[in-house]
C-alpha positions, 0 to 999 in steps of 0.5 A, spaced: 686 598 281 679 599 276 682 605 272 688 600 270 684 595 268 679 600 264 684 603 261 687 596 259 680 594 256 681 600 251 688 597 249 690 591 245 688 585 247 694 582 250 696 589 254 697 588 261 698 595 264 704 594 270 702 596 277 707 597 283 705 599 290 710 601 295 709 598 302 714 598 308 715 593 313 709 595 317 704 594 311 708 589 307 705 582 309 698 586 309 698 588 303 700 581 300 694 578 303 690 583 301 692 582 294 692 574 295 685 574 298 682 578 293 685 575 287 689 581 286 683 585 284 682 582 277 689 584 275 693 578 272 698 574 277 705 578 276 702 584 274 702 588 280 709 588 284 710 590 291 716 594 292 718 594 300 722 600 302 726 598 308 727 602 314 733 607 315 737 608 321 737 614 324 744 616 322 741 616 315 736 621 318 737 628 314 737 634 319 731 636 315 727 630 318 727 634 324 729 627 328 731 629 335 737 624 340 730 621 342 728 618 336 731 612 334 729 609 328 727 613 322 721 609 318 721 607 311 718 614 309 724 617 313 719 619 318 722 619 325 719 614 331 
């Protein structure tokens, strides 16, 4: 975020560089709280977008993910658990 804010400071006065953060069901609420508790680390409201990636069911796993029959779900990153 510091790098984005530094680049933004060098740009035109009204320039706002967006930041998108990919989260999962496991990290989304904690990431929201971290940003809220730290006032978006200096970024303007609406400048940071959280993209929550939902979990995929095992049936959506691809063979190359090495899903075993004992593993029931895939995490949002595609890792089976």
